[in-house]
C-alpha positions in Angstrom: 56.2 -96.1 -88.7 54.2 -93.1 -87.4 53.9 -90.3 -90.0 52.2 -86.9 -89.7 52.1 -84.9 -92.9 50.8 -81.4 -92.9 49.5 -79.4 -95.8 47.6 -76.2 -96.6 50.1 -73.5 -95.5 50.3 -70.5 -97.8 50.8 -66.7 -98.0 47.5 -64.9 -97.2 46.5 -61.4 -96.5 45.5 -59.9 -93.2 41.9 -61.1 -92.4 42.1 -64.1 -94.7 41.5 -67.7 -94.1 43.3 -71.0 -94.5 42.6 -74.6 -93.6 45.5 -76.8 -92.6 45.3 -80.6 -92.8 47.4 -83.3 -91.2 47.3 -86.8 -92.6 48.3 -89.4 -90.0 49.4 -93.0 -90.4 51.2 -95.7 -88.5 49.1 -95.7 -85.3 45.5 -96.0 -84.2 44.5 -92.5 -84.9 41.1 -92.6 -83.2 42.7 -93.5 -79.9 44.8 -90.4 -79.4 44.3 -86.7 -78.9 46.0 -84.5 -81.5 47.3 -81.0 -81.4 48.7 -78.1 -83.5 51.8 -76.2 -82.4 53.3 -73.3 -84.2 56.8 -71.9 -84.3 56.5 -68.1 -84.4 59.6 -66.1 -85.6 61.4 -64.7 -82.6 59.1 -66.3 -80.1 59.7 -70.0 -80.2 57.1 -72.8 -80.0 53.5 -72.1 -79.1 50.8 -74.6 -78.4 47.7 -73.6 -80.5 45.0 -76.1 -80.1 44.1 -79.7 -79.3 41.3 -82.1 -79.9 40.4 -85.3 -78.1 40.4 -88.7 -79.7 36.6 -88.7 -80.4 36.7 -85.2 -81.8 34.0 -83.7 -79.4 36.3 -81.8 -77.0 38.6 -79.0 -78.2 40.9 -76.5 -76.5 42.6 -73.4 -77.8 45.3 -70.9 -76.7 43.7 -67.6 -75.9 45.1 -65.7 -78.9 43.2 -67.9 -81.4 39.9 -68.5 -79.6 37.0 -67.5 -81.8 39.2 -67.5 -85.0 40.6 -71.0 -85.2 38.7 -74.3 -85.2 40.3 -77.7 -84.8 38.5 -80.8 -86.1 39.2 -84.4 -87.1 37.9 -87.1 -89.3 38.8 -90.4 -87.7 37.6 -92.3 -90.8 40.2 -90.4 -92.9 42.9 -90.3 -90.1 43.1 -86.5 -90.6 43.1 -83.5 -88.3 42.3 -80.0 -89.5 42.9 -76.5 -88.4 40.5 -73.9 -89.9 41.9 -70.5 -89.5 39.9 -67.3 -90.0 40.6 -63.6 -89.5 44.3 -64.2 -89.8 46.7 -61.7 -88.4 50.4 -61.1 -89.1 51.2 -62.5 -85.6 49.8 -65.8 -86.8 52.7 -66.2 -89.1 54.8 -69.2 -88.5 55.4 -72.9 -89.1 52.5 -75.0 -88.0 53.2 -78.5 -86.8 50.7 -81.3 -86.3 51.5 -83.3 -83.2 50.4 -86.6 -81.6 49.8 -86.7 -77.9 51.9 -89.5 -76.4 49.3 -90.8 -73.9 46.4 -92.8 -75.3 43.0 -91.8 -74.2 40.0 -89.6 -74.9 40.9 -86.7 -72.6 42.3 -83.4 -73.8 44.0 -80.7 -71.8 43.8 -76.9 -72.1 47.6 -76.7 -72.2 50.4 -79.0 -73.0 54.1 -79.2 -72.4 55.9 -80.0 -75.6 57.4 -83.2 -74.2 53.8 -84.6 -74.1 53.9 -84.9 -77.9 55.8 -87.9 -79.1 55.5 -87.3 -82.9 55.6 -84.2 -84.9 55.0 -83.5 -88.6 57.5 -81.7 -90.8 55.5 -78.4 -90.5 53.7 -76.2 -93.0 54.4 -72.5 -93.4 51.7 -69.9 -92.8 52.5 -66.3 -93.7 50.1 -63.5 -93.1 50.9 -60.2 -94.8 49.7 -56.9 -93.3 
């Protein structure tokens, strides 16, 4: 059974930092790209960032470039999202997702149907 379990969400002030973690199990973690997607209040789902299976190629949506860093530890089956200089518009539920297609490539944008498993989400709230 594939499981993705996020943690690390919290209430932080404008300009603060958080690190989200996603512990994966039930599949060969090192063979798949992973992504973070957020649900922003009133705006729906938004793809945030992806990392390829080897962890050496990353992509980001424009609004988080330079502030967020995605990384992974394949020995620990965990993907991370380091978030700095947080803004109120970063508020939302952050989901860890598994890219359905096996391989080492990562794209600079995904359709949500390209993710076959999602975690339960972790809430990030940034106060102004």
